[in-house]
N, C-alpha and C positions, 0 to 999 in steps of 0.2 A: 416442414409441415408442422403447424401448431398442434399440440397434444391437449386433449381435454381430460386429463387424468384426475384432477381434484374437483369433484362435485361441481362441474360446470366452469371451473376456472381454467382459462387457457394457459398452457405452459409453453414457454419459448425454449428452443434449443440454443446452445452457444453459437451455432452457425447463423441462426436467425438473428440473434442478439448482435452479432458482428456487423450485420448489414441493416439493422433497424434504424430508421430515421427518427431522431429526437428533436424536439423543439430546440432552437438555438441557445436558449438559456437554461438548459437542463443537463445534468450529468446522470449516469445510470450504471447500475450493476445488475447482474442476473443472480437471483438467489432461489435455488431449487426450482428453476423455471419461471419464477415470477420477476417481472421487470420492476426494479426499484429506482425511481427517479428522485433526484434531489435538486434544489435550487443551486445556483452558483455560490461558491463559498465566500467570496469577498477578497479584498486586497490583502489584508494581513495574512490570510491563508496562503495566497500566492507568493508573497515575499518569503515566508518561511519555507515553502516548498522549493523555491529557487535557491535559497541559501543552502538548504540541505543537499540539493542535487549538485550544486557547485562543489561543496566541501567533499561529498562522497566521490564524485566523478574524478576530481583531481587525484585523490588517494588511489582509487581503483585503477585509474589509467597508469599512474606511476608504477604501481606494483603488479600490473597485469593480472589483477585478481578476479576479473570477471566483467560484468556489465551492470551499470546503473541505468534504470529505466525511469523516465519521467512520468508525471501524472498523465493519465489517459491510456496507459498500456494495461491491457487486461490479461488476467491469468485464469485459464480454465482449470480450476483446482481439481487435482486428482482425488478420486474416491468421494467426491461430492457432486452427485449428478446435477447437471444443468446449472452449475454455479460458476459465475465469472466475477471475480473480485478485481477492483481497480485501485490499488494503493496509490497514495499521493506521490510517493517515491519508493523505489524498490531496488534490490540488488540480487543478482544471481551469480554464484561462483563460476569461474571459468570452466572447471571440470564438469559442470552440469549443462553447459551450453553446447549446441551443435558445433562441431569443429569447422563447418563451412559457413557459419553465421546463422542468425535467426531468420526464420522464414515468414512469409506473410501470414497474417491472422493472429490469433491469440497464442500466448505462451501456454503450453499444455504441461505445466509443472507448477510447483509452489515456489514462491520467492524464498531466498535464504534470509533476507531482511525485508520486512514490509513496514513502511512508515505511513502512519495515518496522522494527518494534521486535523485537529478538531475544527469543525465549522459551526457557526451559530445554529444551524438547523439540525445538527447531529444529536440524536437522543442517546441516552445511556444504554438503552436496550439495543439500538442499532449498532452501537460500538461494540457491545459485548458479543453480539452475534458475529460481527466481523472477526473479532479476536478468537472466538471459538472456531470459526471456519479456518483461520490461518493455523491455529494449533492442531486442529483435526487433520489437516493435510501435511503437517510436518514442518511448517515454517519455524526455524529454530530461534529467530530473533524478531521482535516487533517493538517499534518505538511509537508511542502515542504522544504527539506534541500538542500542547495546549497554548496557543498564542495569547489568549486572554489572561491566563494565570502564569504564563512564562515557565511552564514545567514540561518535563519529559517523563513519561512512564515507560519503564523498560520491562518487557515481558520476554524472558528467555526460558527455553525449555530445560535448562540445566541450573536454574537459580530462582530464588524467590523474586517476586515483583519488587522493583526499586523505583523510587521517585528522585528525579534530579531537579534542581532549581538553578536560577542564575548564580554564577560563581562556581558551579560544579563543572566537572568534565564528563562529557559523553564519550564512551569508547565503543569500539566494535566487537568487544568480547571475543568469543571463539570464531565468530562468523567473519569478522574483518579484523584480525589481529594487527595491532599497530595503529589502527585508526583512532584518532582522538581529536576532539574539538571542544571549545568552551560552549556551554549551553547558551551563553550570551550571544555567540556568533549566529545562532539560529534565528534570533529575534532582531538582528541588525536591520534597521530600516522600518521597524514596526513601532509606532507610537505607544507610549504607556497609557 
């Protein structure tokens, strides 16, 4: 049931969000009960997301470290009411996953690694709000990948923000110890 808590604004629950029908060309997140839709991100975004998912999945599977989740998997963030974030790629450690496997619906936890690949439509304020939400719910590592500038911003809860460029090495820090790849590998297949 929709809630009219904010001066006439309809608020959606995570359960309603999960079954809400979107136009075929839209993506969405739920932020404090408000449905936020964005246009599709474009091909360079998709190439970077796939490159990252392949690199992370291979490492995680070899080391039985947990589970990598692709774009489209929603996290009902703890301690943030009516908020579902959908990172472009994410990782959850094995010790935080149900021993019998993931269940239908949203993941009701925060990712250990959230990856956001910038889209042409993404505003600085929308990105900052996402980063604030991930940090507020305890996500220890966030990578913000910019295909246009070919950079990666690393936001870790135990270190200052760092920027990497082509020629640098991206590592998993304390979240994915031993993981490393060239920043160049993230942009393979994306034209300059």
